Structures are given as C-alpha cells and as structure tokens.
Wavefront OBJ file of the C-alpha trace (Angstrom):
o trace
v 140.203 -79.019 49.266
v 137.056 -80.789 48.028
v 133.889 -80.822 50.101
v 131.836 -84.020 50.259
v 128.197 -84.207 51.388
v 127.202 -87.047 53.699
v 123.920 -88.096 55.283
v 123.386 -90.001 58.508
v 121.297 -93.169 58.241
v 120.135 -92.811 61.858
v 118.954 -89.192 62.168
v 119.060 -88.162 58.465
v 121.320 -85.164 59.189
v 123.133 -83.886 56.079
v 126.629 -82.548 56.687
v 129.816 -81.632 54.842
v 133.246 -83.213 55.109
v 136.394 -81.556 53.781
v 139.008 -84.071 52.699
v 141.886 -84.331 50.264
v 141.637 -86.664 47.277
v 144.149 -88.921 49.018
v 141.965 -89.096 52.146
v 138.910 -89.808 49.963
v 140.698 -92.636 48.150
v 141.713 -94.158 51.501
v 138.026 -94.252 52.477
v 136.081 -91.710 54.467
v 134.022 -92.905 57.421
v 132.777 -89.658 58.972
v 130.801 -89.463 62.178
v 127.486 -87.640 62.198
v 127.913 -84.307 64.012
v 124.346 -84.500 65.376
v 123.992 -88.049 66.765
v 127.608 -89.290 66.430
v 126.592 -92.360 64.429
v 129.184 -93.851 62.067
v 126.376 -95.100 59.813
v 126.729 -92.420 57.153
v 126.864 -92.417 53.387
v 128.037 -89.977 50.766
v 125.357 -88.052 48.913
v 126.252 -87.489 45.291
v 125.716 -83.866 44.300
v 126.517 -81.842 41.251
v 127.938 -78.363 41.492
v 127.923 -75.823 38.724
v 129.507 -72.396 38.668
v 128.983 -70.320 35.559
v 131.473 -67.615 34.697
v 131.084 -64.785 32.253
v 133.709 -63.839 29.690
v 135.301 -61.495 32.258
v 135.655 -64.337 34.792
v 132.888 -63.103 37.082
v 130.289 -65.523 38.448
v 126.991 -65.422 36.564
v 123.690 -65.671 38.420
v 120.776 -67.468 36.872
v 117.309 -66.060 37.479
v 115.162 -67.982 39.927
v 111.681 -69.243 39.263
v 108.754 -66.994 39.905
v 106.316 -64.678 38.212
v 109.077 -62.463 36.763
v 111.358 -65.311 35.653
v 110.145 -65.393 32.068
v 109.568 -68.253 29.640
v 111.413 -71.537 30.003
v 111.793 -71.326 33.755
v 111.068 -74.427 35.797
l 1 2 3 4 5 6 7 8 9 10 11 12 13 14 15 16 17 18 19 20 21 22 23 24 25 26 27 28 29 30 31 32 33 34 35 36 37 38 39 40 41 42 43 44 45 46 47 48 49 50 51 52 53 54 55 56 57 58 59 60 61 62 63 64 65 66 67 68 69 70 71 72
C-alpha cells in the first residue's frame, strides 16, 4: 500500500498516510495527528531504492571527509 507524506498548514507537522490508489483517487483529506487540523496538503517526495545485480539493496556513501570526489 502506498505511503503519502502530508504537512499540516497550522502546525507544520509532517506525517504519513497509507492509502490505496483507489482511496487516493477518491481524494484524501487527512487530519493532522498533532493538532487535528484538516488543513493539510500532500508533500511531493521522490523515493529511490537501488538494487544490485543480486537483488540486494545498495547503499550510497554519505557526504563527509571520507566520501571521496563527486560527493555533495
């Protein structure tokens, strides 16, 4: 089931909503779990999972002194 990120316009809380594609098409109007406001909007995010040739998830190195050239 897809996970959608929402943000509250009142308290700026970011939260997740699990919903089917059918529920999403019908229109989601989630309530903020922190302040219970219905004034929320969906945050558009991009997810990326890399898999190696054996199907295992691949980790990318983080930024930092040992990250090497081309980082950040």
